[in-house]
C-alpha positions as CSV (number, residue, x, y, z in Angstrom):
1,H,39.8,132.5,90.1
2,N,42.5,135.1,89.3
3,S,43.7,135.3,93.0
4,L,43.8,131.5,93.2
5,H,46.0,131.4,90.1
6,R,48.3,134.0,91.5
7,L,48.5,132.1,94.8
8,S,49.2,128.8,93.0
9,T,52.0,130.5,90.9
10,A,53.6,131.9,94.0
11,L,53.5,128.5,95.8
12,V,55.1,126.9,92.7
13,R,57.8,129.6,92.6
14,Q,58.5,129.2,96.4
15,H,58.6,125.4,96.1
16,T,61.1,125.7,93.2
17,S,63.2,128.2,95.2
18,V,63.3,125.9,98.2
19,E,64.4,123.0,96.0
20,H,67.2,125.1,94.5
21,Q,68.4,126.1,98.0
22,L,68.3,122.5,99.2
23,A,70.3,121.3,96.1
24,S,72.8,124.1,96.6
25,A,73.2,123.3,100.3
26,T,73.6,119.6,99.6
27,A,76.2,120.3,96.9
28,K,78.2,122.5,99.3
29,M,78.0,119.9,102.1
30,D,79.2,117.2,99.6
31,L,82.1,119.3,98.6
32,K,83.0,120.0,102.3
33,I,82.8,116.3,103.1
34,D,84.9,115.3,100.1
35,G,87.5,118.0,101.0
36,G,87.6,116.7,104.5
37,L,88.0,113.1,103.4
38,H,90.8,114.0,101.0
39,H,92.5,115.9,103.7
40,Q,92.3,112.9,106.0
41,Q,93.7,110.6,103.4
42,T,96.6,113.0,102.8
43,E,97.2,113.1,106.6
44,I,97.1,109.3,106.8
45,A,99.5,108.9,103.9
46,S,101.8,111.5,105.5
47,A,101.8,109.7,108.8
48,E,102.5,106.4,107.1
49,T,105.5,108.0,105.3
50,R,106.8,109.4,108.6
51,Q,106.4,106.0,110.2
52,N,108.2,104.2,107.4
53,T,111.1,106.6,107.6
54,H,111.2,106.1,111.3
55,N,111.2,102.3,110.9
56,T,114.0,102.5,108.3
57,R,116.1,104.6,110.7
58,I,115.6,102.0,113.5
59,T,116.5,99.2,111.1
60,T,119.7,101.0,110.0
61,A,120.7,101.8,113.6
62,L,120.1,98.1,114.6
63,S,122.2,96.8,111.7
64,S,125.0,99.2,112.6
65,E,124.8,98.1,116.3
66,K,124.9,94.5,115.2
67,A,128.0,95.0,113.1
68,T,129.7,96.8,116.0
69,V,128.9,93.9,118.4
70,E,130.2,91.4,115.8
71,R,133.5,93.3,115.5
72,L,133.9,93.6,119.3
73,R,133.0,89.9,119.7
74,A,135.6,88.9,117.1
75,K,138.2,91.1,118.8
76,F,137.3,89.6,122.2
77,V,137.5,86.0,120.9
78,R,140.9,86.7,119.3
79,E,142.2,88.3,122.6
80,L,140.8,85.4,124.6
81,G,142.5,82.9,122.4
82,R,145.8,84.8,122.7
83,L,145.5,84.9,126.5
84,T,144.4,81.3,126.7
85,A,147.4,80.2,124.6
86,K,149.7,82.4,126.7
87,M,148.5,81.0,130.0
88,G,148.3,77.4,128.7
89,L,144.7,77.0,129.8
90,D,142.7,74.0,128.5
91,E,139.8,76.0,127.0
92,T,140.4,76.3,123.2
93,N,139.3,79.1,120.9
94,E,136.5,76.8,119.7
95,D,135.2,76.3,123.2
96,A,135.2,80.0,123.9
97,N,133.4,80.7,120.6
98,I,130.7,78.2,121.4
99,R,130.1,79.5,124.9
100,L,130.2,83.2,123.7
101,D,127.7,82.4,120.9
102,G,125.2,81.0,123.3
103,D,125.5,83.9,125.8
104,Q,125.4,86.5,123.0
105,E,122.4,84.9,121.3
106,E,120.5,84.9,124.6
107,R,121.3,88.6,125.3
108,A,120.5,89.5,121.7
109,R,117.1,87.8,122.0
110,E,116.3,89.6,125.3
111,Q,117.4,92.9,123.8
112,D,115.4,92.3,120.6
113,S,112.3,91.4,122.6
114,R,112.6,94.6,124.7
115,T,113.2,96.8,121.7
116,L,110.3,95.2,119.8
117,E,108.0,95.7,122.8
118,R,109.0,99.4,123.1
119,Q,108.5,100.0,119.4
120,V,105.1,98.3,119.4
121,G,104.1,100.4,122.4
122,E,105.3,103.6,120.6
123,E,103.5,102.6,117.4
124,M,100.2,102.0,119.3
125,K,100.5,105.4,120.9
126,T,101.1,107.1,117.5
127,L,98.2,105.2,115.9
128,E,95.9,106.1,118.8
129,R,96.9,109.8,118.5
130,N,96.4,109.8,114.7
131,K,93.0,108.1,115.2
132,Q,91.9,110.8,117.7
133,E,93.1,113.6,115.4
134,L,91.2,112.1,112.5
135,Q,88.0,111.7,114.6
136,L,88.3,115.4,115.7
137,E,88.8,116.5,112.1
138,L,85.8,114.4,110.9
139,E,83.6,115.9,113.6
140,G,84.8,119.3,112.4
141,V,83.7,118.4,108.9
142,M,80.2,117.1,109.9
């Protein structure tokens, strides 16, 4: 009876010890996973900030280019009007403006389209790289 009691007590003690070890390991794993997720969220936020900054720079550069084109266009139209008047040609400043607007709009649409395609391609590559990095980090956490 006595040895049975000792054996029973030892088994209860061992069971309690295993439960404590399991709880401790689970808590450590939870902390590790939470830390990994927090790190990923920080990385994503950082990548978004970098992308927003990049987009702002592109927008600013495009606005600057557009203003430059407008100044050059106005100068060209003035010069064309001056030369037309000098040579006594039939085309008026108004005709030249209308023709130039049409040509310029078409070129601008083509340029915008190419720029947008390139930006979308770059964005997709960046997102794919970020996704792969996050997947590798997540695998490291698991």
